[in-house]
N, CA, C and O of each residue as an XYZ file, in Angstrom:
408
protein
N      96.279    144.144      0.270
C      97.091    144.830      1.334
C      98.222    143.670      1.809
O      99.288    143.471      1.226
N      97.798    143.036      2.863
C      98.768    141.973      3.289
C      98.101    140.609      3.042
O      96.878    140.488      3.108
N      98.828    139.701      2.790
C      98.325    138.240      2.498
C      98.560    137.452      3.786
O      99.293    137.782      4.718
N      97.805    136.348      3.673
C      98.050    135.379      4.820
C      99.361    134.637      4.668
O      99.827    134.352      3.564
N      99.923    134.344      5.791
C     101.275    133.581      5.797
C     100.973    132.387      6.526
O     100.135    132.402      7.428
N     101.652    131.265      6.170
C     101.417    129.965      6.764
C     102.842    129.506      7.266
O     103.804    129.451      6.500
N     102.905    129.208      8.490
C     104.200    128.775      9.074
C     103.857    127.391      9.705
O     102.801    127.162     10.295
N     104.924    126.441      9.504
C     104.835    125.123     10.042
C     105.858    125.005     11.091
O     107.051    125.106     10.804
N     105.401    124.770     12.446
C     106.284    124.590     13.542
C     105.980    123.385     14.287
O     104.805    123.158     14.574
N     106.880    122.603     14.628
C     106.781    121.362     15.395
C     105.521    120.561     14.913
O     104.710    120.107     15.721
N     105.409    120.423     13.679
C     104.268    119.623     13.204
C     102.904    120.407     13.191
O     101.895    119.839     12.774
N     102.867    121.575     13.597
C     101.674    122.264     13.615
C     101.576    123.491     12.523
O     102.612    124.038     12.143
N     100.483    123.839     12.109
C     100.408    124.864     11.101
C      99.839    126.156     11.658
O      98.720    126.171     12.170
N     100.554    127.178     11.570
C     100.145    128.542     12.115
C      99.924    129.407     10.927
O     100.798    129.550     10.072
N      98.617    130.058     10.861
C      98.303    130.900      9.848
C      98.149    132.321     10.439
O      97.397    132.529     11.392
N      98.871    133.282      9.857
C      98.781    134.670     10.292
C      98.071    135.423      9.257
O      98.483    135.385      8.098
N      97.055    136.092      9.574
C      96.168    136.763      8.613
C      96.717    138.208      8.519
O      97.550    138.663      9.303
N      96.167    138.889      7.476
C      96.562    140.330      7.240
C      96.242    141.248      8.463
O      97.034    142.132      8.791
N      95.069    141.030      9.137
C      94.714    141.834     10.214
C      95.685    141.592     11.413
O      96.017    142.519     12.152
N      96.130    140.306     11.579
C      97.007    140.028     12.605
C      98.404    140.592     12.435
O      99.093    140.948     13.391
N      98.778    140.652     11.190
C     100.050    141.262     10.730
C     100.072    142.813     10.979
O     101.074    143.413     11.369
N      98.908    143.374     10.723
C      98.755    144.792     10.910
C      98.785    145.154     12.376
O      99.434    146.128     12.758
N      98.108    144.402     13.195
C      98.076    144.622     14.681
C      99.428    144.444     15.255
O      99.855    145.239     16.092
N     100.189    143.332     14.799
C     101.612    143.197     15.362
C     102.481    144.463     14.955
O     103.260    144.959     15.770
N     102.335    144.945     13.739
C     103.080    146.168     13.288
C     102.737    147.308     14.105
O     103.633    148.065     14.479
N     101.559    147.502     14.412
C     101.008    148.702     15.220
C     101.603    148.587     16.573
O     102.208    149.542     17.059
N     101.455    147.408     17.236
C     102.020    147.088     18.587
C     103.538    147.333     18.635
O     104.006    147.919     19.610
N     104.267    146.949     17.712
C     105.757    147.069     17.618
C     106.080    148.696     17.507
O     106.989    149.237     18.137
N     105.278    149.306     16.699
C     105.566    150.818     16.416
C     105.182    151.581     17.789
O     105.908    152.477     18.221
N     104.090    151.207     18.397
C     103.802    151.888     19.670
C     104.912    151.567     20.634
O     105.411    152.491     21.276
N     105.354    150.286     20.793
C     106.402    149.972     21.823
C     107.658    150.668     21.520
O     108.357    151.042     22.461
N     108.062    150.908     20.170
C     109.357    151.495     19.893
C     109.200    153.049     20.175
O     110.158    153.698     20.595
N     108.047    153.584     19.949
C     107.743    154.994     20.211
C     107.920    155.275     21.806
O     108.580    156.200     22.278
N     107.278    154.401     22.458
C     107.399    154.596     23.843
C     108.747    154.434     24.488
O     109.145    155.079     25.458
N     109.379    153.532     23.862
C     110.915    153.269     24.249
C     111.648    154.511     24.001
O     112.328    155.004     24.901
N     111.547    155.132     22.674
C     112.261    156.240     22.257
C     112.035    157.494     23.174
O     112.904    158.283     23.544
N     110.627    157.523     23.481
C     110.245    158.821     24.374
C     111.038    158.651     25.638
O     111.675    159.606     26.081
N     111.032    157.511     26.229
C     111.639    157.353     27.599
C     113.227    157.489     27.486
O     113.891    157.932     28.423
N     113.755    157.107     26.358
C     115.200    157.311     26.229
C     115.646    158.691     26.034
O     116.653    159.127     26.591
N     114.889    159.404     25.228
C     115.364    160.728     24.863
C     114.671    161.927     25.615
O     114.870    163.098     25.291
N     113.904    161.573     26.568
C     113.194    162.772     27.194
C     114.224    163.337     28.201
O     115.228    162.720     28.556
N     113.898    164.493     28.599
C     114.918    165.279     29.488
C     114.822    164.648     30.860
O     113.724    164.505     31.398
N     115.904    164.285     31.413
C     115.886    163.787     32.806
C     116.129    164.909     33.684
O     116.993    165.759     33.468
N     115.292    164.893     34.754
C     115.597    166.125     35.782
C     116.155    165.406     36.996
O     115.568    164.487     37.567
N     117.278    165.875     37.328
C     118.041    165.320     38.612
C     118.407    166.503     39.500
O     118.661    167.609     39.021
N     118.427    166.260     40.723
C     118.789    167.236     41.755
C     120.106    166.817     42.251
O     120.275    165.735     42.813
N     121.155    167.781     42.016
C     122.458    167.447     42.549
C     122.754    168.362     43.660
O     122.909    169.576     43.529
N     122.830    167.647     44.860
C     123.106    168.420     46.127
C     124.625    168.484     46.334
O     125.251    167.463     46.621
N     125.225    169.679     46.190
C     126.532    169.910     46.456
C     126.891    169.991     47.989
O     126.106    170.506     48.785
N     128.046    169.490     48.356
C     128.410    169.529     49.725
C     128.578    171.070     50.255
O     129.182    171.960     49.655
N     127.944    171.179     51.447
C     127.994    172.368     52.092
C     127.960    172.170     53.626
O     127.753    171.023     54.020
N     128.135    173.144     54.529
C     128.043    173.105     55.882
C     126.688    172.601     56.330
O     126.572    171.764     57.225
N     125.689    173.124     55.694
C     124.317    172.621     56.062
C     124.066    171.228     55.741
O     123.482    170.521     56.562
N     124.478    170.734     54.545
C     124.275    169.402     54.254
C     125.020    168.437     55.082
O     124.544    167.336     55.357
N     126.238    168.847     55.505
C     127.181    168.006     56.404
C     126.393    167.980     57.728
O     126.248    166.913     58.325
N     125.899    169.089     58.181
C     125.176    169.085     59.579
C     123.931    168.230     59.553
O     123.577    167.638     60.572
N     123.232    168.142     58.382
C     122.042    167.338     58.240
C     122.416    165.886     58.256
O     121.702    165.064     58.831
N     123.490    165.563     57.653
C     124.002    164.190     57.624
C     124.391    163.798     58.983
O     124.017    162.719     59.442
N     125.122    164.615     59.655
C     125.576    164.340     61.087
C     124.367    164.110     61.959
O     124.350    163.105     62.671
N     123.351    164.956     61.965
C     122.207    164.847     62.811
C     121.474    163.527     62.540
O     121.113    162.766     63.438
N     121.285    163.318     61.238
C     120.561    162.106     60.889
C     121.294    160.844     61.207
O     120.668    159.828     61.510
N     122.642    160.872     61.148
C     123.385    159.699     61.690
C     123.291    159.596     63.149
O     123.278    158.467     63.640
N     123.222    160.653     63.925
C     123.065    160.412     65.424
C     121.642    159.834     65.735
O     121.483    159.025     66.650
N     120.582    160.285     64.922
C     119.307    159.842     65.162
C     119.195    158.302     64.860
O     118.585    157.540     65.610
N     119.833    157.896     63.696
C     119.913    156.596     63.291
C     120.703    155.737     64.362
O     120.280    154.607     64.604
N     121.750    156.180     64.971
C     122.445    155.418     66.038
C     121.591    155.273     67.193
O     121.515    154.185     67.763
N     120.892    156.363     67.612
C     120.013    156.255     68.786
C     118.932    155.351     68.551
O     118.577    154.609     69.468
N     118.354    155.317     67.419
C     117.265    154.251     67.212
C     117.752    152.932     67.121
O     117.018    152.015     67.489
N     118.928    152.688     66.666
C     119.540    151.385     66.508
C     119.924    150.923     67.986
O     119.776    149.735     68.271
N     120.398    151.794     68.907
C     120.617    151.460     70.194
C     119.302    150.978     70.905
O     119.279    149.944     71.573
N     118.170    151.816     70.716
C     116.887    151.493     71.358
C     116.419    150.130     70.876
O     116.002    149.266     71.648
N     116.509    149.982     69.559
C     115.979    148.686     68.996
C     116.774    147.448     69.541
O     116.212    146.353     69.557
N     117.990    147.577     69.964
C     118.744    146.397     70.384
C     118.523    146.195     71.899
O     119.002    145.190     72.424
N     117.827    147.084     72.631
C     117.559    146.875     73.966
C     116.517    145.790     74.241
O     115.591    145.641     73.443
N     116.623    145.030     75.326
C     115.528    143.996     75.562
C     114.187    144.718     75.736
O     114.100    145.891     76.100
N     113.133    143.913     75.442
C     111.783    144.408     75.471
C     111.336    144.557     76.998
O     110.474    145.383     77.297
N     111.904    143.790     77.903
C     111.589    143.970     79.295
C     111.809    145.275     79.876
O     111.177    145.653     80.862
N     112.758    146.032     79.247
C     112.974    147.418     79.870
C     111.720    148.372     79.524
O     111.443    149.375     80.182
N     111.074    147.965     78.514
C     109.894    148.930     78.090
C     108.583    148.573     78.704
O     107.708    149.407     78.936
N     108.474    147.212     78.973
C     107.216    146.754     79.608
C     107.477    146.492     81.073
O     107.217    145.403     81.583
N     107.996    147.506     81.741
C     108.318    147.302     83.316
C     106.934    147.787     83.961
O     106.131    148.558     83.436
N     106.835    147.202     85.149
C     105.681    147.576     85.966
C     105.882    148.894     86.520
O     107.032    149.305     86.671
N     104.838    149.635     86.855
C     105.097    150.962     87.507
C     105.869    150.822     88.753
O     105.674    149.868     89.507
N     106.750    151.750     88.999
C     107.521    151.752     90.192
C     106.835    152.046     91.462
O     105.911    152.859     91.452
N     107.163    151.515     92.466
C     106.570    151.725     93.748
C     107.050    153.043     94.516
O     106.427    153.582     95.431
N     108.207    153.443     94.007
C     108.879    154.665     94.641
C     108.005    155.937     94.540
O     107.930    156.703     95.501
N     107.369    156.159     93.427
C     106.428    157.388     93.267
C     105.267    157.240     94.145
O     104.864    158.209     94.789
N     104.653    155.999     94.221
C     103.485    155.900     95.089
C     103.818    156.124     96.621
O     103.074    156.748     97.378
N     105.037    155.534     96.999
C     105.421    155.712     98.463
C     105.732    157.089     98.799
O     105.428    157.552     99.898
N     106.382    157.832     97.815
C     106.802    159.272     98.116
C     105.593    160.250     98.200
O     105.600    161.211     98.970
N     104.659    159.987     97.455
C     103.473    160.938     97.503
C     102.310    160.336     98.378
O     101.237    160.936     98.454
N     102.502    159.289     98.958
C     101.379    158.703     99.771
C     100.329    158.051     98.907
O      99.223    157.838     99.402
N     100.573    157.729     97.700
C      99.586    157.075     96.951
C      98.717    158.001     96.221
O      97.808    157.494     95.564
N      98.849    159.305     96.226
C      98.038    160.239     95.605
C      98.854    161.202     94.757
O     100.055    161.296     95.011
N      98.376    161.858     93.868
C      99.000    162.796     93.035
C      98.984    164.189     93.783
O      97.952    164.676     94.243
N     100.195    164.765     93.858
C     100.162    166.116     94.639
C      99.583    167.111     93.662
O      99.733    167.022     92.444
N      98.885    168.101     94.304
C      98.393    169.252     93.587
C      99.368    170.107     92.999
O     100.441    170.254     93.586
N      99.154    170.673     91.957
C     100.057    171.662     91.330
C      99.820    172.992     91.967
O      98.796    173.205     92.615
N     100.800    173.936     91.782
C     100.565    175.196     92.461
C      99.425    176.067     91.785
O      98.894    177.012     92.369
N      99.092    175.654     90.479
C      98.028    176.290     89.775
C      96.665    175.796     90.166
O      95.677    176.503     89.963
N      96.570    174.560     90.742
C      95.369    173.912     91.016
C      94.892    174.219     92.391
O      93.827    173.728     92.766
N      95.590    174.990     93.177
C      95.311    175.278     94.569
C      94.339    176.538     94.640
O      93.964    176.967     95.731
């Protein structure tokens, strides 16, 4: 079938046997087949055409992104504020009963 091949590289001798040649050929064929399948398979792409609904979605998402950007740029001190004393003073330090709890 395949014979042994001897190569001399940089003062070293490399011997490639028939089994190794067969294995290399099989690996190359499998790699070429996988590449060909990926290149020629049907690609599925969704094309979103411009419409009133898609424009509205883009507008709303940009508003949300702007709001999140503004929130992220605020100092952290605004979020970790101590509870305000105004609510405690106005209710006398207790929570008022709701009209359903009476």
